[in-house]
C-alpha distance (Angstrom), angle and dihedral (degrees) to the residues before:
residue distance angle dihedral
M1 . . .
D2 3.82 . .
F3 3.82 88.3 .
F4 3.79 98.8 37.6
G5 3.79 105.8 103.6
H6 3.82 98.8 -144.9
P7 3.82 134.2 57.1
E8 3.82 95.1 -104.7
P9 3.81 134.8 5.1
Y10 3.78 123.8 -127.3
P11 3.82 110.9 -105.1
E12 3.83 89.8 -107.2
Q13 3.81 90.7 51.1
A14 3.80 92.5 51.4
D15 3.79 91.5 48.8
G16 3.81 92.1 46.6
I17 3.81 93.6 48.5
D18 3.79 91.0 51.1
A19 3.82 91.3 47.6
A20 3.81 92.2 49.0
I21 3.81 93.5 48.7
D22 3.80 92.9 46.2
A23 3.81 90.9 50.8
A24 3.81 92.8 46.9
E25 3.80 91.8 51.9
E26 3.82 86.1 62.4
D27 3.85 93.7 43.4
G28 3.79 88.7 -103.1
F29 3.79 141.6 131.4
L30 3.80 138.7 -120.0
A31 3.81 117.9 -139.9
L32 3.80 104.0 -156.8
E33 3.78 131.3 -172.3
G34 3.78 109.9 -173.4
A35 3.77 126.3 168.5
C36 3.78 121.5 -132.5
G37 3.79 109.4 -66.2
T38 3.81 95.1 33.4
G39 3.80 90.0 109.6
K40 3.81 94.6 -127.5
T41 3.81 94.6 164.6
M42 3.80 94.7 55.1
L43 3.81 89.9 41.0
A44 3.80 93.6 56.0
L45 3.82 95.5 42.7
T46 3.81 92.3 48.2
A47 3.81 93.2 51.0
G48 3.81 92.8 45.8
L49 3.80 95.3 46.5
D50 3.79 91.0 47.6
R51 3.82 87.3 58.7
V52 3.81 94.3 43.3
R53 3.81 95.4 50.4
D54 3.82 95.2 40.7
P55 3.84 106.0 104.5
D56 3.81 90.4 -148.3
S57 3.82 92.9 54.8
D58 3.81 126.4 90.0
F59 3.81 92.9 -145.5
E60 3.80 115.5 111.7
R61 3.80 104.0 173.1
V62 3.82 147.1 10.3
L63 3.81 118.9 -124.7
V64 3.81 113.7 -160.3
L65 3.81 118.5 -161.1
T66 3.79 122.4 -172.1
S67 3.80 134.3 159.0
V68 3.81 95.5 -154.1
K69 3.82 121.3 76.7
Q70 3.79 92.3 -150.5
Q71 3.80 89.7 57.8
L72 3.79 90.7 48.2
R73 3.81 88.6 57.5
Q74 3.81 89.3 48.6
F75 3.80 90.9 57.6
E76 3.80 89.7 49.4
T77 3.80 90.7 50.0
D78 3.80 93.7 47.6
L79 3.80 91.6 47.9
E80 3.80 89.2 53.2
T81 3.82 88.7 49.1
I82 3.80 90.2 52.3
N83 3.80 91.6 49.8
G84 3.78 90.7 47.9
N85 3.80 92.2 55.9
L86 3.81 103.6 38.9
P87 3.82 117.9 127.6
E88 3.80 112.7 -92.3
N89 3.80 95.0 -106.7
Y90 3.85 93.6 54.5
E91 3.81 123.6 99.0
P92 3.81 114.0 -129.2
I93 3.80 117.3 -90.9
S94 3.80 105.9 -106.6
G95 3.78 114.9 -136.3
M96 3.79 142.5 164.9
T97 3.81 137.3 -169.6
L98 3.81 116.2 -135.8
V99 3.80 115.3 -133.3
G100 3.80 136.7 166.5
K101 3.79 128.7 -90.3
A102 3.80 91.8 -101.7
D103 3.80 89.4 62.8
V104 3.81 97.1 51.0
C105 3.82 109.0 25.6
P106 3.84 106.1 110.2
Y107 3.80 92.3 -145.8
A108 3.82 94.2 47.8
R109 3.80 92.8 48.1
E110 3.81 90.7 52.8
N111 3.84 96.7 32.8
R112 3.80 92.3 -124.4
G113 3.79 136.3 131.2
G114 3.79 92.2 38.0
V115 3.80 89.5 -66.5
D116 3.79 125.7 122.8
R117 3.78 136.4 157.2
E118 3.80 91.5 -87.6
N119 3.81 99.3 53.8
V120 3.82 100.6 25.1
Y121 3.80 95.7 108.8
E122 3.80 95.7 51.5
R123 3.82 93.9 39.8
C124 3.79 92.3 46.8
E125 3.80 94.2 51.1
G126 3.78 90.9 48.2
L127 3.81 94.5 47.9
R128 3.80 91.8 46.8
E129 3.79 92.2 49.1
R130 3.82 92.0 51.1
T131 3.79 91.2 46.3
R132 3.80 90.6 51.9
N133 3.80 91.3 47.3
L134 3.81 90.9 52.5
T135 3.79 92.5 48.9
G136 3.80 99.8 36.1
E137 3.78 126.4 112.7
D138 3.80 92.2 -81.7
G139 3.81 95.2 31.1
P140 3.81 123.8 121.6
A141 3.81 96.0 -123.8
T142 3.78 144.9 29.7
A143 3.79 125.4 -119.3
S144 3.79 88.1 -114.0
Q145 3.80 91.0 55.5
L146 3.82 92.9 49.6
A147 3.80 93.8 47.7
S148 3.81 93.0 43.6
E149 3.78 92.6 49.2
A150 3.82 90.7 51.4
R151 3.81 90.5 49.7
S152 3.82 93.7 44.9
Q153 3.80 91.6 57.8
Q154 3.78 88.2 58.4
V155 3.80 92.1 48.6
G156 3.80 89.4 54.7
I157 3.79 92.3 49.4
A158 3.79 91.4 46.8
D159 3.82 91.6 49.9
S160 3.79 90.9 52.3
G161 3.79 88.5 58.9
A162 3.78 95.8 47.2
D163 3.81 93.4 108.9
G164 3.78 91.4 61.6
G165 3.78 129.9 -130.8
A166 3.78 123.3 87.9
D167 3.81 92.5 -19.4
A168 3.81 90.5 59.0
G169 3.79 90.5 51.1
A170 3.78 90.6 49.5
A171 3.79 90.1 49.6
A172 3.81 91.5 52.9
A173 3.80 91.5 46.7
S174 3.80 90.8 51.5
Y175 3.79 91.9 70.2
L176 3.78 120.4 83.9
S177 3.80 108.4 -120.0
V178 3.79 120.3 -163.7
D179 3.80 115.1 -157.6
G180 3.80 87.1 -18.3
E181 3.82 94.1 -52.8
P182 3.84 113.1 119.5
T183 3.81 120.5 -128.8
P184 3.81 126.2 -157.7
Y185 3.82 93.5 -112.8
K186 3.78 137.1 76.5
P187 3.84 120.1 -102.0
D188 3.82 94.1 -96.1
T189 3.77 136.2 54.9
E190 3.81 119.5 -88.8
E191 3.79 134.3 -117.3
Y192 3.77 130.9 -142.4
G193 3.77 105.5 -162.3
D194 3.80 102.1 -42.1
T195 3.82 95.1 -27.7
E196 3.78 120.6 102.9
Y197 3.79 116.0 -142.3
C198 3.80 140.8 171.0
P199 3.82 113.0 -108.3
F200 3.83 91.5 -161.5
Y201 3.81 90.9 57.8
A202 3.80 90.3 44.4
G203 3.81 87.7 51.8
F204 3.79 90.1 53.5
L205 3.82 92.8 48.0
E206 3.80 89.2 48.2
D207 3.81 89.6 60.9
V208 3.82 96.0 46.3
P209 3.82 107.7 101.1
D210 3.80 120.5 -128.0
E211 3.78 87.9 -120.6
G212 3.78 124.8 25.3
S213 3.78 138.8 37.4
A214 3.81 127.8 -28.0
A215 3.80 85.4 -130.1
E216 3.80 87.0 77.2
A217 3.82 86.8 69.8
V218 3.82 91.7 64.2
P219 3.83 104.7 111.6
F220 3.83 96.1 -147.3
D221 3.78 139.2 46.2
V222 3.80 105.9 -105.4
T223 3.81 92.7 -171.9
D224 3.81 90.2 71.1
L225 3.80 95.8 48.4
G226 3.79 105.9 59.0
H227 3.80 110.5 -152.8
V228 3.83 117.6 10.8
D229 3.81 116.9 -157.8
D230 3.79 125.7 -166.5
D231 3.82 94.9 -91.1
E232 3.79 93.4 52.8
L233 3.79 91.8 43.2
V234 3.79 91.1 55.4
R235 3.80 92.6 45.7
L236 3.80 94.2 50.2
A237 3.80 97.9 41.7
A238 3.81 102.3 36.8
S239 3.81 94.4 45.9
H240 3.80 87.3 55.7
G241 3.81 90.2 49.5
S242 3.80 96.5 -110.2
C243 3.81 130.5 125.9
P244 3.84 109.2 -98.7
H245 3.82 93.9 -153.4
S246 3.80 92.1 52.1
V247 3.79 90.4 46.1
M248 3.80 88.8 51.9
G249 3.80 90.4 52.9
A250 3.79 91.3 48.8
L251 3.81 90.8 51.5
V252 3.82 95.4 50.5
P253 3.81 96.1 91.7
E254 3.81 93.8 35.0
V255 3.82 106.6 58.2
E256 3.78 123.8 77.4
V257 3.82 97.4 -131.9
V258 3.81 124.0 36.2
I259 3.81 116.1 -174.3
G260 3.80 118.5 -161.7
N261 3.79 143.8 123.6
Y262 3.80 136.1 -89.4
Y263 3.81 91.4 -81.9
H264 3.78 89.6 67.8
A265 3.81 92.0 63.3
F266 3.79 106.8 24.1
D267 3.81 108.7 30.4
P268 3.83 109.4 92.6
V269 3.82 93.7 -148.4
T270 3.82 95.3 49.1
T271 3.79 95.3 45.2
G272 3.78 89.6 48.1
S273 3.80 94.5 53.6
M274 3.81 106.9 28.4
T275 3.79 120.2 6.6
G276 3.79 106.4 29.9
A277 3.82 89.8 111.9
L278 3.81 89.2 65.6
L279 3.80 95.0 58.5
D280 3.78 99.8 92.7
D281 3.78 141.9 89.9
A282 3.82 92.2 -90.9
T283 3.82 88.8 71.2
Y284 3.81 123.0 88.5
V285 3.81 105.2 -154.5
V286 3.80 125.9 -151.4
C287 3.83 114.9 -166.1
D288 3.79 107.9 -165.9
E289 3.83 122.2 -167.6
A290 3.80 84.0 22.7
H291 3.80 92.8 171.4
M292 3.83 83.9 77.3
L293 3.80 94.0 50.6
E294 3.80 95.5 94.5
P295 3.86 99.5 49.4
R296 3.81 94.1 38.9
V297 3.79 93.9 50.5
R298 3.81 90.6 44.5
D299 3.80 87.6 60.4
L300 3.81 91.9 46.7
V301 3.81 95.2 50.1
S302 3.82 93.9 42.6
D303 3.79 122.4 81.8
A304 3.79 143.6 -162.8
V305 3.78 139.9 -172.5
A306 3.80 118.1 -147.4
D307 3.78 126.3 -139.7
A308 3.82 89.9 -121.7
S309 3.82 91.0 51.3
L310 3.81 90.5 52.3
R311 3.81 88.8 51.1
D312 3.80 92.3 50.2
A313 3.81 92.9 44.7
E314 3.80 90.4 51.8
A315 3.82 90.1 51.3
E316 3.81 91.6 48.2
L317 3.80 91.8 51.2
T318 3.80 89.5 50.0
R319 3.81 89.9 51.5
V320 3.81 90.3 53.9
V321 3.79 96.0 43.3
Q322 3.80 95.4 45.7
P323 3.84 98.8 73.7
L324 3.81 90.0 60.9
K325 3.81 92.2 56.8
F326 3.77 120.2 90.3
D327 3.78 115.6 -107.8
D328 3.80 122.0 -138.0
E329 3.83 92.4 -81.1
G330 3.79 93.1 52.1
S331 3.81 97.6 -111.4
Y332 3.80 130.4 118.6
T333 3.79 120.7 -106.1
D334 3.81 120.7 -111.3
D335 3.82 94.9 -102.5
A336 3.81 95.9 54.3
D337 3.82 95.7 95.4
L338 3.79 91.9 54.5
V339 3.82 92.2 51.3
R340 3.81 92.0 45.9
G341 3.79 90.4 51.0
E342 3.80 92.9 51.8
L343 3.80 91.8 48.2
E344 3.80 91.2 49.6
D345 3.81 90.0 52.5
S346 3.80 92.2 50.4
D347 3.78 134.3 54.5
V348 3.82 92.0 -116.7
T349 3.79 123.2 103.1
L350 3.78 129.8 -152.2
A351 3.80 89.5 -111.1
Q352 3.80 90.4 55.0
L353 3.80 91.9 50.2
E354 3.79 89.1 52.5
A355 3.80 91.4 46.7
V356 3.81 91.5 53.0
R357 3.81 91.0 47.0
D358 3.81 92.2 50.0
F359 3.80 89.9 47.0
Y360 3.79 91.8 55.0
G361 3.81 90.8 50.3
D362 3.79 92.3 49.3
L363 3.80 90.5 45.5
R364 3.81 90.7 56.4
E365 3.81 90.2 49.3
E366 3.81 90.2 51.1
L367 3.81 89.6 48.5
D368 3.80 89.6 51.4
R369 3.81 91.3 49.8
R370 3.80 93.6 49.5
V371 3.81 95.3 46.2
K372 3.80 91.8 49.3
A373 3.80 91.3 48.0
H374 3.80 90.5 50.5
L375 3.81 93.3 49.1
D376 3.81 93.1 44.0
R377 3.80 88.4 53.7
E378 3.82 98.2 43.2
R379 3.82 102.2 30.0
P380 3.84 112.0 17.0
D381 3.82 90.3 -178.4
W382 3.81 94.4 51.0
R383 3.81 96.5 119.8
A384 3.80 90.7 62.5
N385 3.80 94.1 42.1
L386 3.81 106.9 41.8
A387 3.81 92.5 142.8
D388 3.82 91.1 60.2
L389 3.81 96.8 56.5
D390 3.81 121.0 114.6
D391 3.79 134.4 -148.3
A392 3.78 113.1 -78.5
E393 3.79 141.4 -174.9
L394 3.81 122.1 -149.4
P395 3.82 110.8 -160.0
L396 3.78 116.6 -142.6
R397 3.80 93.5 -155.8
D398 3.77 138.3 13.7
P399 3.84 103.3 -71.1
D400 3.81 90.5 -141.2
T401 3.81 97.2 50.3
P402 3.82 125.1 57.7
Q403 3.79 109.7 -133.3
E404 3.79 140.5 130.6
D405 3.78 112.3 -64.1
E406 3.79 123.6 -115.1
I407 3.80 95.3 -115.0
T408 3.80 92.8 56.3
E409 3.81 89.2 47.7
W410 3.82 91.5 47.9
A411 3.81 91.8 49.4
M412 3.80 93.1 53.8
E413 3.82 91.7 48.4
A414 3.83 89.8 48.2
G415 3.78 91.7 54.5
H416 3.82 98.5 -101.8
G417 3.79 100.4 129.1
G418 3.77 132.5 -176.5
D419 3.81 93.8 -77.9
V420 3.80 94.3 65.9
W421 3.84 91.7 49.7
A422 3.80 91.3 47.2
R423 3.84 94.4 46.8
A424 3.80 95.6 48.1
E425 3.82 94.8 89.4
A426 3.82 94.3 48.1
A427 3.81 90.1 45.9
G428 3.80 89.8 53.8
A429 3.80 90.9 52.6
V430 3.83 91.0 52.6
V431 3.81 91.1 49.0
E432 3.79 91.3 51.7
R433 3.80 93.9 51.1
V434 3.80 94.1 46.4
L435 3.80 96.5 46.4
N436 3.80 93.2 44.2
E437 3.78 87.5 56.2
L438 3.79 94.6 44.9
E439 3.79 100.9 38.1
G440 3.82 107.3 18.1
E441 3.79 132.8 -99.7
D442 3.81 100.4 -91.1
T443 3.80 95.4 92.2
Q444 3.79 124.5 82.1
R445 3.80 107.6 -127.7
A446 3.81 119.8 -139.6
A447 3.82 98.5 -156.5
P448 3.85 98.6 72.7
G449 3.81 94.7 52.8
V450 3.78 93.6 41.7
G451 3.79 90.0 49.6
R452 3.81 92.6 52.3
T453 3.80 92.5 50.3
I454 3.81 93.8 45.4
N455 3.79 89.1 50.7
A456 3.82 91.2 49.4
W457 3.81 91.6 47.6
Y458 3.79 89.6 58.9
R459 3.83 96.1 38.2
E460 3.81 103.6 46.8
D461 3.79 122.7 84.2
H462 3.81 126.6 -109.1
E463 3.80 98.4 -127.6
T464 3.79 97.4 60.2
F465 3.81 97.1 30.4
F466 3.81 128.8 58.1
R467 3.80 121.5 -159.5
S468 3.79 125.9 -155.3
I469 3.80 144.7 144.4
E470 3.80 112.5 -107.8
L471 3.80 122.8 -158.6
D472 3.82 116.4 -161.7
R473 3.79 120.3 -170.5
T474 3.78 116.4 -111.9
W475 3.78 137.1 138.7
D476 3.81 123.3 -122.2
E477 3.79 115.6 175.6
T478 3.80 91.4 -170.2
E479 3.82 91.0 70.7
P480 3.84 120.1 83.8
P481 3.84 115.1 -84.4
E482 3.83 94.7 -111.4
S483 3.80 97.7 39.1
W484 3.80 119.0 110.9
R485 3.81 86.1 -140.8
R486 3.81 87.7 73.2
A487 3.83 89.0 63.1
F488 3.82 103.7 31.4
N489 3.75 144.3 48.7
A490 3.80 103.7 -148.8
R491 3.78 128.6 -162.2
F492 3.77 141.6 170.6
S493 3.81 104.3 -119.3
L494 3.82 126.6 -153.3
V495 3.82 108.5 -170.5
N496 3.80 124.1 -169.3
C497 3.80 101.0 -140.7
L498 3.81 94.0 -173.9
P499 3.81 110.9 44.0
S500 3.83 91.0 164.2
E501 3.80 91.3 95.1
A502 3.81 92.7 50.2
I503 3.82 91.1 46.6
G504 3.80 93.2 46.9
R505 3.81 92.9 47.5
R506 3.79 91.9 52.0
L507 3.82 94.5 44.7
A508 3.80 88.4 51.0
E509 3.81 89.4 62.4
F510 3.81 91.0 63.9
G511 3.78 123.8 77.4
G512 3.81 92.9 -124.4
G513 3.77 140.3 -64.8
V514 3.80 150.8 153.5
L515 3.81 130.2 -64.3
M516 3.78 108.3 -165.6
S517 3.79 144.9 168.7
A518 3.78 141.1 144.5
T519 3.83 87.6 -108.4
L520 3.81 117.7 41.7
E521 3.80 100.8 122.4
P522 2.96 132.9 146.6
M523 3.80 85.6 57.0
D524 3.79 96.4 -167.4
V525 3.81 90.2 60.3
F526 3.80 92.8 44.7
R527 3.79 91.5 51.8
E528 3.80 91.5 50.6
V529 3.79 99.1 48.4
T530 3.81 95.0 44.8
G531 3.82 96.1 48.7
L532 3.82 94.0 -114.5
D533 3.81 91.1 127.4
H534 3.79 88.6 56.6
L535 3.82 90.0 53.5
E536 3.78 90.0 50.8
D537 3.80 89.8 51.7
Q538 3.81 86.4 57.2
G539 3.78 90.7 57.7
R540 3.81 98.6 -97.3
P541 3.83 109.8 128.4
V542 3.80 120.7 -123.3
V543 3.80 116.1 -166.7
D544 3.79 126.9 -179.1
R545 3.77 136.9 -154.2
T546 3.82 131.3 -173.5
Y547 3.81 120.6 -163.6
G548 3.80 123.4 -176.9
L549 3.78 129.4 -152.1
G550 3.79 110.6 -52.8
F551 3.80 94.0 -163.1
P552 3.84 122.6 104.0
E553 3.81 110.6 -71.5
E554 3.80 91.8 -145.0
N555 3.83 88.2 67.8
R556 3.79 94.5 66.2
A557 3.78 139.6 52.1
S558 3.81 117.3 -155.3
F559 3.80 123.4 -169.8
A560 3.80 135.8 179.0
V561 3.81 102.7 -161.2
D562 3.80 113.3 -148.6
A563 3.80 94.9 -137.6
P564 3.82 125.0 150.5
K565 3.79 108.8 -76.4
F566 3.80 110.2 -86.3
T567 3.80 94.3 -130.3
H568 3.79 125.6 138.4
S569 3.79 91.8 -110.4
N570 3.83 89.8 55.9
R571 3.79 101.3 39.0
G572 3.81 103.2 31.1
S573 3.81 119.8 -160.0
P574 3.83 121.7 -20.7
G575 3.81 92.0 -104.1
E576 3.80 93.9 57.1
S577 3.79 124.1 97.3
N578 3.79 117.4 -145.0
E579 3.77 142.7 136.9
T580 3.81 95.0 -87.9
R581 3.80 93.7 54.4
L582 3.79 91.4 45.0
V583 3.83 91.1 55.0
Y584 3.81 91.0 51.3
V585 3.80 94.7 48.0
D586 3.81 92.3 46.3
S587 3.81 93.5 48.6
T588 3.79 95.0 44.0
A589 3.81 92.0 47.4
E590 3.81 89.6 50.2
V591 3.81 89.0 61.1
A592 3.80 97.3 35.3
K593 3.82 96.6 52.9
R594 3.81 92.1 63.5
D595 3.79 126.3 91.2
G596 3.80 120.6 -68.8
N597 3.78 137.9 29.5
V598 3.80 115.1 -47.9
L599 3.81 127.9 -158.5
V600 3.82 117.1 -153.5
G601 3.81 118.1 -166.3
M602 3.81 120.2 -161.4
P603 3.84 129.2 -173.0
N604 3.82 93.0 -108.0
Y605 3.80 142.6 -5.6
A606 3.84 94.5 -93.7
E607 3.80 90.6 57.3
A608 3.81 89.8 44.5
E609 3.80 90.1 56.0
W610 3.82 90.3 50.1
M611 3.81 93.9 48.7
A612 3.82 92.9 46.5
G613 3.79 90.4 54.1
E614 3.80 92.6 49.1
L615 3.81 93.5 47.8
D616 3.79 92.2 46.5
D617 3.79 88.8 61.0
R618 3.81 93.2 50.2
L619 3.80 107.5 37.3
D620 3.77 134.1 73.0
K621 3.82 92.9 -150.8
P622 3.83 122.9 78.3
V623 3.82 117.6 -89.4
L624 3.81 117.2 -147.3
L625 3.81 121.4 -161.3
D626 3.78 122.2 -150.3
E627 3.79 111.4 -151.3
S628 3.79 129.4 -173.4
S629 3.80 99.7 -81.3
G630 3.79 145.7 130.5
D631 3.80 127.3 -66.0
R632 3.80 94.7 -100.8
K633 3.81 94.6 55.9
T634 3.82 91.5 44.2
Q635 3.82 90.9 51.3
S636 3.81 90.5 50.2
L637 3.81 90.7 50.8
K638 3.79 91.0 49.6
D639 3.82 91.1 50.8
D640 3.82 90.0 51.0
F641 3.79 90.5 50.9
F642 3.80 93.0 52.1
A643 3.82 95.2 45.2
G644 3.77 127.2 82.8
A645 3.80 128.3 -21.2
D646 3.82 127.5 8.8
K647 3.80 116.7 -67.0
V648 3.81 142.8 174.1
L649 3.80 119.8 -124.5
V650 3.82 117.0 -161.2
T651 3.80 118.1 -165.4
S652 3.79 144.7 151.3
L653 3.78 117.1 -87.5
R654 3.80 86.4 -134.4
G655 3.81 92.5 56.5
T656 3.79 131.1 90.4
L657 3.81 101.2 -99.1
T658 3.81 97.3 72.1
E659 3.82 97.5 56.6
G660 3.77 132.4 50.0
V661 3.83 94.7 2.4
D662 3.80 116.1 124.7
Y663 3.82 110.6 -131.9
R664 3.80 92.3 173.2
G665 3.79 125.2 161.1
D666 3.78 115.2 3.1
R667 3.80 94.8 -19.8
L668 3.81 91.8 106.1
A669 3.80 129.9 27.3
A670 3.80 99.3 171.9
A671 3.80 144.1 6.3
V672 3.80 126.9 -156.6
V673 3.79 121.5 -165.1
C674 3.81 113.2 -162.2
G675 3.79 114.3 -158.8
V676 3.80 131.5 -27.4
P677 3.84 109.6 -64.8
I678 3.80 98.6 -134.3
I679 3.81 110.3 165.3
N680 3.81 123.1 -115.4
T681 3.79 107.3 -71.8
A682 3.80 93.0 -164.7
Q683 3.80 92.6 79.1
P684 3.82 113.2 100.7
R685 3.81 91.1 -136.6
T686 3.81 90.6 56.0
Q687 3.80 91.2 46.9
A688 3.81 90.0 51.6
V689 3.81 91.8 50.5
V690 3.82 91.3 49.6
A691 3.81 91.2 48.5
A692 3.81 91.3 49.2
Y693 3.81 90.6 49.7
D694 3.80 89.1 48.3
R695 3.78 90.0 57.0
Q696 3.80 94.1 43.1
F697 3.81 104.4 36.8
G698 3.80 107.1 15.0
D699 3.82 102.6 -119.1
G700 3.78 107.7 54.0
F701 3.81 98.5 173.9
E702 3.78 92.4 52.0
T703 3.79 95.7 43.3
A704 3.79 101.3 38.5
L705 3.81 101.1 35.0
T706 3.80 116.7 12.0
V707 3.80 99.7 47.6
P708 3.86 94.5 48.1
A709 3.82 89.1 47.1
V710 3.81 91.9 54.1
R711 3.81 89.5 49.3
K712 3.83 88.8 53.7
A713 3.80 89.4 52.6
R714 3.81 92.4 47.4
Q715 3.81 90.9 49.8
A716 3.82 89.7 56.5
I717 3.80 93.0 47.8
G718 3.80 89.0 48.7
R719 3.81 91.8 64.4
V720 3.83 92.3 77.3
I721 3.81 107.6 66.6
R722 3.81 111.5 42.6
G723 3.82 102.8 150.9
P724 3.81 143.6 24.8
E725 3.82 94.2 -99.7
E726 3.80 97.4 47.3
R727 3.79 124.2 106.2
G728 3.77 127.6 -161.4
V729 3.80 153.4 139.2
R730 3.80 125.4 -108.3
V731 3.80 120.2 -167.2
F732 3.79 131.1 -175.7
L733 3.81 103.8 -165.5
D734 3.82 109.3 -161.6
G735 3.79 132.5 78.3
R736 3.79 90.7 -121.6
Y737 3.82 89.3 71.8
A738 3.80 92.0 45.7
R739 3.80 106.3 51.4
D740 3.76 144.0 9.1
S741 3.79 118.6 -91.1
W742 3.78 137.8 140.4
N743 3.82 91.3 -75.5
S744 3.81 99.4 26.8
V745 3.80 118.5 141.7
R746 3.80 96.6 -164.9
S747 3.80 91.4 102.6
H748 3.82 88.7 60.0
L749 3.80 90.8 64.3
P750 3.82 114.3 89.6
E751 3.78 114.6 -106.2
H752 3.81 95.0 -103.1
E753 3.82 91.0 55.4
R754 3.81 92.7 47.3
E755 3.80 87.0 55.7
E756 3.82 93.6 48.0
F757 3.80 100.1 41.4
Q758 3.76 98.2 66.4
P759 3.82 116.6 -175.3
V760 3.80 117.2 -102.7
S761 3.79 129.2 177.7
P762 3.82 118.8 -119.4
D763 3.81 92.1 -112.6
M764 3.83 91.2 54.7
L765 3.81 96.6 47.9
S766 3.82 93.8 90.0
F767 3.80 91.5 51.9
A768 3.83 91.4 48.1
L769 3.80 91.3 50.9
D770 3.81 91.4 48.5
R771 3.80 90.6 53.7
F772 3.80 91.0 53.8
């Protein structure tokens, strides 16, 4: 109770906190489904902080992972609430939110020094590398000298303006200010001799002791500050003259609460460079929005190599190999010694570099052959109609049958054996070092990433991983008029069909924690696909809790309308008119015509467009259509929906407006979910995932597709009631929610929702709504 931020917990919160602590004491995990209003954020933080501050516990920190920015802010708010209500003799809970370089780099935030939010990653890596080279063991300067020289220039400028007037104004303007806070450096990067460097990074290195922890370079005492967000981090670090991103990295293992996203625990690149120190049994992990854990981690542990990246990697290899070739006069070029030195320091030979380069060229030719063959077969007139082509996926094996893929087979027949696949990653590393030396570090090299993916393609198995060629529509005027490359971005895709092993392995590195969401049920499926069952087999307890809505039942009406199943075989295409579509329009309009804002979720964007058009003809209130678009347009649509008179918003259940959006207060009076949003099963990638789940869990379609689809539907329905005073209507519109049948999904609803969502026939829906 010392850490709980409010006077008293809800009964569900108290039970959940006890369950989480009990599990953690045995190195275990709590899988928690809690409806809106359960107080999951405060529950998880309280349990984790109890373990961290307990002197008999081995936990040292809480790591929060969430995929939704709104939820990230909720953790920040709840941590501030906890700090504001701690007993007087308690030190504040120290915390920090992890953000990207674009959010904390002083130059990027102010668009100075040739750094902006687009190039910050490449520019930062180059500036850091040059700063390290200047201050390294054989470098011409120390970090202290670089930082002092940058500061001394400002002192001179400031002195010249000491008499006031215009000179004083110029002196003030000569300092880089970040969010109005002055820093000790000028607005641009510095140079030592002819070498550009970052004075902020030099300032950080200056403070790092020769022996000891990098945390000693942090120029402020985080234990006195409570939670530090990105704005405060930049203010405190940059005003001192230190690099905020480096300070953030140094603080990662030091603060008691670290708030980030799934990348910070599951992405190999991020954990290798920033958060690796958190991956141990002293960390209590909180996975929020855990129903998204499986698809998000699948993306993170899958890989791809693009046609353009192969082209660039081939060119980079040629650039490195070329200096070792005789020119027309029979003499070596000037760069040959550098390349020879790098090769001598590595285990890669010139012949192997050339073999990898030739392989990449042949691989692009094979890609070209396969894409042309596919288009000739599917669209013989494609060269004259490039603008009409659609996305496509070309499987490289039967999705249902694990076997070696066609590209690996082709490579062996073409003379590209295992050695060239295995050496690709090392060759990429050599290319990066050589070109950084020859051309500078500010350019992102293609060869290292391509090499890693090529190596993984050859190394990974064919049961867990599915390989294909993916074609994504684009338009590139620089490509020839009849080239498919004008119409497509192409890539070799390596998809991890079964991320449960990767998830389970990573969770096993933590000492325990909570995985939570408003939609985890059915728990047995969730435990399987996230590897929790495997942890339990290893003797680490996994307990689960499910809590329904704690708000007054009389404030909500919940219906499962027994309409014909909204499947493609029943409804046909969006342009068709039939009895099934008429039932769905009638029922949706019956809800949408009533007072208040109404959210309508459809299985995909094509069906959303159809429904919006039908409702627009029937309703007196405005109908807004959400289409697949960028964040800015979606935000504008959401603002329009919230403003002014009542409206209807129609969207796809696989879009961004049915999850993680706060429709609190009177922003939403009703939500209608039409159908079960199961993804297109015609895609080879989807078929491969289902087949892999079949082999692993028994019922692949149910586990991989149906259960996630029902969670999507439940997320949309959950937008309506967000507080104890709110009233609203929730409607599942499809017979599969209403009654048991061979493809019913009613059993995938938790028991409390099955009790609330009573079946009602379409012709009785109006009467039921009138009664409410």
